[in-house]
Backbone as numpy.savetxt, mean C-alpha at the origin, in Angstrom:
# Nx Ny Nz CAx CAy CAz Cx Cy Cz
1.13 -11.10 -14.30 0.02 -11.09 -15.34 -1.31 -11.28 -14.85
-1.39 -12.36 -13.86 -2.61 -12.44 -13.08 -3.04 -11.25 -12.23
-2.09 -10.67 -11.69 -2.49 -9.46 -10.88 -3.02 -8.36 -11.72
-2.29 -8.03 -12.74 -2.78 -7.04 -13.74 -4.25 -7.52 -14.26
-4.40 -8.71 -14.42 -5.83 -9.06 -14.93 -6.82 -8.81 -13.84
-6.55 -9.13 -12.56 -7.45 -8.73 -11.53 -7.67 -7.25 -11.44
-6.77 -6.47 -11.67 -6.98 -4.98 -11.40 -7.79 -4.45 -12.63
-7.47 -5.00 -13.78 -8.36 -4.64 -15.01 -9.79 -5.04 -14.96
-10.04 -5.94 -14.11 -11.57 -6.28 -13.89 -12.19 -5.70 -12.73
-11.62 -4.81 -12.21 -12.19 -4.12 -10.99 -13.19 -2.97 -11.57
-13.92 -2.55 -10.58 -14.77 -1.51 -10.90 -14.00 -0.15 -10.74
-14.44 0.89 -11.34 -13.79 2.21 -11.00 -13.59 2.52 -9.57
-14.84 2.21 -8.85 -14.83 2.48 -7.35 -13.72 1.75 -6.67
-13.57 0.48 -7.02 -12.48 -0.52 -6.37 -11.13 0.08 -6.83
-10.90 0.49 -8.05 -9.72 0.99 -8.36 -9.24 2.29 -7.71
-10.32 3.18 -7.40 -10.14 4.37 -6.73 -9.83 4.08 -5.25
-10.37 3.19 -4.65 -10.14 2.58 -3.26 -8.66 2.24 -3.10
-8.15 1.43 -4.07 -6.85 0.93 -4.03 -5.84 2.05 -4.20
-6.08 3.13 -5.03 -5.25 4.29 -5.22 -5.21 5.15 -3.91
-6.40 5.36 -3.35 -6.45 6.06 -1.90 -5.60 5.34 -0.89
-5.77 4.04 -0.79 -5.06 3.39 0.10 -3.54 3.38 -0.03
-3.23 3.22 -1.27 -1.80 3.29 -1.64 -1.13 4.54 -1.31
-1.95 5.53 -1.59 -1.43 7.08 -1.34 -1.40 7.23 0.28
-2.28 6.72 0.95 -2.04 6.88 2.47 -0.88 6.00 3.02
-0.78 4.91 2.36 0.47 4.12 2.94 1.66 4.82 2.62
1.87 5.33 1.39 3.06 6.30 0.95 3.08 7.39 1.93
2.04 8.15 2.13 2.23 9.30 3.04 2.74 8.99 4.42
2.14 7.83 4.95 2.49 7.41 6.39 3.87 7.13 6.34
4.51 6.26 5.26 5.82 5.94 5.14 6.87 7.06 5.13
6.36 8.20 4.28 7.21 9.34 4.14 7.24 10.16 5.35
6.05 10.17 6.16 6.07 10.77 7.32 7.02 10.41 8.39
7.27 9.08 8.20 8.25 8.44 9.15 9.71 8.45 8.58
9.86 9.27 7.56 11.26 9.28 6.91 11.80 8.00 6.48
10.88 7.11 5.84 11.39 5.89 5.51 11.18 5.80 4.01
12.22 5.10 3.39 12.14 4.86 1.95 11.45 3.63 1.61
11.07 3.50 0.41 10.49 2.06 0.06 11.51 1.08 0.30
12.71 1.31 0.04 13.73 0.22 0.27 14.00 0.01 1.78
13.73 1.08 2.71 13.75 0.73 4.04 12.73 -0.20 4.40
11.47 0.04 4.11 10.40 -0.79 4.48 10.48 -2.15 3.91
10.94 -2.28 2.61 11.15 -3.63 1.97 12.08 -4.48 2.63
13.11 -3.89 3.16 14.17 -4.53 3.91 13.61 -5.05 5.27
12.78 -4.28 6.00 12.21 -4.80 7.14 11.30 -5.99 6.93
10.48 -6.05 5.86 9.38 -6.92 5.72 9.69 -8.05 4.63
10.85 -7.93 4.06 11.26 -8.98 2.93 10.39 -8.96 1.92
10.21 -7.67 1.32 9.28 -7.36 0.03 10.09 -6.86 -1.06
9.88 -7.11 -2.27 10.48 -6.56 -3.43 10.05 -5.07 -3.51
10.99 -4.17 -3.84 10.52 -2.89 -3.89 9.45 -2.55 -5.02
9.41 -3.40 -6.06 8.35 -3.15 -7.00 7.13 -3.58 -6.62
7.06 -4.43 -5.65 5.72 -4.83 -5.12 5.06 -3.62 -4.25
5.98 -3.12 -3.41 5.63 -1.88 -2.49 5.16 -0.78 -3.46
5.93 -0.51 -4.45 5.60 0.64 -5.42 4.31 0.26 -6.00
3.88 -0.87 -6.54 2.63 -1.34 -7.02 1.60 -1.02 -5.99
1.73 -1.23 -4.72 0.68 -1.07 -3.82 0.47 0.29 -3.48
1.59 1.09 -3.46 1.44 2.42 -3.18 0.97 3.25 -4.30
0.95 2.65 -5.51 0.50 3.34 -6.69 -0.86 2.75 -7.14
-1.54 1.95 -6.15 -2.82 1.39 -6.46 -2.91 0.36 -7.56
-1.75 -0.30 -8.01 -1.87 -1.17 -9.08 -1.97 -2.55 -8.63
-1.76 -2.82 -7.33 -1.82 -4.19 -6.68 -2.80 -4.18 -5.47
-3.60 -5.31 -5.43 -4.52 -5.38 -4.16 -3.76 -6.06 -3.21
-3.50 -5.34 -2.15 -2.78 -5.81 -0.97 -3.52 -6.53 -0.15
-2.90 -7.59 0.46 -3.45 -8.53 1.41 -3.52 -7.91 2.85
-4.44 -8.49 3.74 -4.44 -8.00 5.13 -3.14 -8.22 5.74
-2.57 -9.46 5.56 -1.21 -9.55 6.22 -0.11 -8.71 5.75
-0.13 -8.27 4.53 0.90 -7.48 4.05 0.68 -6.16 4.59
-0.56 -5.60 4.71 -0.91 -4.46 5.48 -0.42 -4.31 6.90
-0.64 -5.41 7.55 0.00 -5.63 8.93 1.47 -5.47 8.73
2.06 -6.12 8.12 3.47 -6.08 8.02 4.08 -4.65 7.62
3.40 -3.93 6.68 3.81 -2.71 6.36 3.51 -1.71 7.50
2.47 -1.75 8.10 2.24 -0.99 9.22 3.04 -1.19 10.44
3.43 -2.44 10.66 4.45 -2.72 11.85 5.75 -2.10 11.34
6.13 -2.18 10.16 7.47 -1.64 9.81 7.42 -0.22 9.69
6.33 0.43 9.52 6.24 2.02 9.43 6.03 2.54 10.94
5.48 1.65 11.76 5.14 2.08 12.95 3.64 2.68 13.18
2.76 2.28 12.48 1.39 2.79 12.53 0.43 1.66 12.61
-0.81 1.80 13.06 -1.93 0.85 13.12 -2.41 0.80 11.66
-2.95 -0.32 11.22 -3.63 -0.52 9.88 -4.62 0.60 9.62
-5.51 0.69 10.79 -6.53 1.72 10.52 -6.12 2.94 10.12
-4.93 3.47 10.38 -4.43 4.76 9.92 -4.32 4.90 8.27
-4.32 3.61 7.70 -4.16 3.63 6.24 -5.59 3.81 5.67
-6.76 3.66 6.58 -8.03 3.67 5.99 -8.69 5.10 6.44
-8.00 6.04 6.76 -8.53 7.44 7.14 -8.51 8.11 5.76
-9.42 8.08 4.94 -9.65 8.68 3.77 -10.15 10.04 3.95
-10.43 10.58 5.11 -11.11 11.90 5.19 -10.18 13.07 4.78
-8.83 12.77 4.52 -7.90 13.82 4.18 -7.74 13.87 2.64
-8.38 13.04 1.84 -8.14 13.10 0.40 -9.16 13.99 -0.39
């Protein structure tokens, strides 16, 4: 409930940023042929949380980005390459 409240109080630009970031995470995960469940098993995360991140509904922490990047095999900076959207 608290997370939903935070997302609802974000500006449109902030919401857009989270959506693009989530899409990039999902693209990188799929390019490595990994399912959400594969990644979640590697980083001990609930699938619903990863889904919320990938769909821009959850503001991901820096540490979680690091864990996701390590599990996928990419550097965090690759999640921030928005030039392809």
